[in-house]
C-alpha positions as CSV (number, residue, x, y, z in Angstrom):
1,X,-41.2,22.6,-38.7
2,X,-44.2,20.8,-40.2
3,X,-47.5,22.6,-41.0
4,X,-50.8,20.8,-41.4
5,X,-54.0,22.4,-42.8
6,X,-57.5,20.9,-43.1
7,X,-60.0,22.1,-45.6
8,X,-63.3,21.1,-47.2
9,X,-65.8,21.4,-44.4
10,X,-69.1,23.2,-44.8
11,X,-72.9,23.0,-44.6
12,X,-74.7,20.1,-46.2
13,X,-78.1,18.4,-46.1
14,X,-78.5,14.9,-44.7
15,X,-77.6,12.4,-47.4
16,X,-75.1,14.7,-49.0
17,X,-71.3,14.4,-49.4
18,X,-68.1,16.3,-48.5
19,X,-64.4,15.6,-49.1
20,X,-62.0,16.8,-46.5
21,X,-58.3,17.4,-47.3
22,X,-55.3,17.3,-45.0
23,X,-52.2,18.9,-46.5
24,X,-48.9,18.6,-44.8
25,X,-45.8,20.7,-45.7
26,X,-42.4,21.5,-44.3
27,X,-39.5,19.2,-43.2
28,X,-41.1,15.9,-44.2
29,X,-39.2,12.9,-45.4
30,X,-42.3,10.6,-45.5
31,X,-45.7,10.2,-43.8
32,X,-46.0,7.2,-41.5
33,X,-49.7,7.4,-40.8
34,X,-52.6,9.8,-40.6
35,X,-55.7,9.9,-38.4
36,X,-58.9,11.8,-38.7
37,X,-60.6,12.8,-35.5
38,X,-63.9,14.7,-34.8
39,X,-65.3,16.5,-31.8
40,X,-68.8,17.8,-31.3
41,X,-69.6,20.4,-28.6
42,X,-70.0,18.7,-25.2
43,X,-68.7,15.3,-26.5
44,X,-65.3,13.6,-26.4
45,X,-63.0,13.6,-29.4
46,X,-63.3,10.3,-31.3
47,X,-61.1,8.7,-33.9
48,X,-63.0,8.5,-37.2
49,X,-60.5,7.0,-39.7
50,X,-56.8,5.8,-39.8
51,X,-54.5,5.1,-42.7
52,X,-51.0,3.6,-42.4
53,X,-48.2,4.0,-44.9
54,X,-48.6,0.3,-45.9
55,X,-52.1,1.0,-47.0
56,X,-54.1,-0.5,-44.2
57,X,-57.1,1.5,-43.0
58,X,-59.5,1.4,-40.0
59,X,-62.8,3.2,-39.4
60,X,-65.1,3.9,-36.5
61,X,-68.2,1.7,-36.6
62,X,-70.4,4.7,-37.0
63,X,-68.9,5.7,-40.4
64,X,-68.0,2.3,-41.9
65,X,-69.4,2.0,-45.4
66,X,-69.9,5.8,-45.7
67,X,-66.4,7.3,-45.2
68,X,-63.2,6.5,-47.1
69,X,-59.7,7.7,-46.2
70,X,-57.1,7.9,-48.9
71,X,-53.7,9.5,-49.7
72,X,-51.8,11.3,-52.4
73,X,-48.2,10.7,-51.4
74,X,-46.8,13.0,-54.1
75,X,-48.7,15.9,-52.6
76,X,-48.4,14.9,-48.9
77,X,-52.1,15.1,-48.7
78,X,-54.7,12.8,-47.1
79,X,-58.4,12.9,-47.9
80,X,-61.6,11.9,-46.1
81,X,-64.5,11.3,-48.5
82,X,-67.8,11.4,-46.5
83,X,-70.9,10.1,-48.2
84,X,-74.5,9.6,-46.9
85,X,-73.9,12.2,-44.2
86,X,-76.1,12.3,-41.1
87,X,-76.8,15.0,-38.6
88,X,-74.8,13.1,-36.0
89,X,-71.7,13.6,-38.2
90,X,-71.8,17.3,-37.3
91,X,-68.5,18.1,-35.6
92,X,-65.1,19.8,-36.0
93,X,-62.8,17.4,-37.9
94,X,-59.1,17.3,-37.1
95,X,-56.2,15.7,-39.0
96,X,-53.2,14.3,-37.2
97,X,-50.2,13.4,-39.3
98,X,-47.2,11.3,-38.0
99,X,-44.1,12.0,-40.1
100,X,-40.5,11.2,-40.4
101,X,-38.8,14.5,-40.6
102,X,-35.8,15.4,-42.7
103,X,-33.8,15.5,-39.4
104,X,-34.5,11.8,-38.9
105,X,-37.0,11.9,-36.0
106,X,-40.7,11.0,-36.0
107,X,-43.4,13.4,-34.7
108,X,-47.1,14.0,-35.0
109,X,-48.7,17.3,-36.1
110,X,-52.3,18.5,-35.8
111,X,-54.2,20.8,-38.1
112,X,-56.5,23.6,-36.9
113,X,-59.8,21.7,-37.7
114,X,-62.6,22.2,-40.2
115,X,-66.3,22.5,-39.3
116,X,-68.8,20.0,-40.8
117,X,-72.5,20.7,-40.3
118,X,-75.2,18.4,-41.5
119,X,-78.8,19.6,-41.4
120,X,-81.9,17.4,-41.2
């Protein structure tokens, strides 16, 4: 029983910034890793950013140098700071959190998504 909620999306002009949040709650012992995905209408879902519990990160080439993924372990929250936004960043952004539960197993959980729209 793990609940994941994304927030922070909205409407911004090109060149602007947004910070997305991914908050996990429930039967969590620890977070193993977190992925941010995005999907635009008519396009395939793509992996945007990844952060592992050891601190290593990976980014899609299209967002390197502009997006930063980070964690607040005390709050079981992961952030995606998005700077220098472009119209092609417009999409629904989803958070996927892989956790060790209090029952001892590991499972992944998805949020409902948050809309990001960047105007020209």
